[in-house]
N, C-alpha and C positions, 0 to 999 in steps of 0.2 A: 195206595199201599197201606198195608196193615200196620198199625202201631204196635210196637213191642215194648213191654215194660222192662227196660234194661236192668233196673234195680232188682228185679225179681230173679234174674238169671244168675247161675253160678259162674265161677271163674272159667270152668271148663266149657260151659255153654257159650259164654262171651267169646272165648278164644276160638271156638268152632265157628261162631257167627262171623268173627273177623276174618278167619281163613276163607270161609265161603264167599264173603264179600270181596276179598282180594282176588280170589280166583275168578269170580264173575267179572270184576273190573278188567283184569288182564285179557279175559276172553273177548269182552266188548271192544277194548282198545285194539286188539289184533284184528278183529273183524272190520272195524272202521278203517284201520290202516290199509287193509287189503282193498276195501272199496275205494279209498282215495288213490291208492297206487294204480288201480285199474282205470280210474277216471283220468289220472295224469297221463297214463299211456295213451288213452284215446286222444287227449288234447295235444300230445306231443307231435302228432302228425301235422298240426297247424302252425307250429312255431319252431324255434331253434331247439336243437336237441339239448337236453339237460343232462349234465353229468350226475350219475348217482354215486354218492360216496357211501362207503361201508361204515365209516365212523366220522365223527365231527373232527375238523382240523384242530390241531393242538393250539392252545392259546399262546399268543406272543408274550415273551418275557417283558416285564415292566422295566422301565428305565433304571429304577433303583436296583433291580436284580441284575441287570446287565452290568452296571457299574461295579458290583461286588465280585463278579466273576473274574478270575485272573486272566490276563491277556497272554497270548503266546509271546515268549521272549523274542526280541528282535536281535538278529545276528549283527555284530558290529563289524564294520569294514576294517581290514588290517592295514 
């Protein structure tokens, strides 16, 4: 890889370089993710089916947060 003298670049050039690097990173990550998903699909035929989730599950509340939350009022017997 060619060495770049970052000190000699202007702010605009550095910002452009950062943007290009970020775009390339996302491109490579998406490509690798597609490869891995294809491989997982091939392997799925040999094992138990795996549930695909669209998003990560919500984290559970900590005990201290649960204690702070008001509880529902309990109706008293007449």
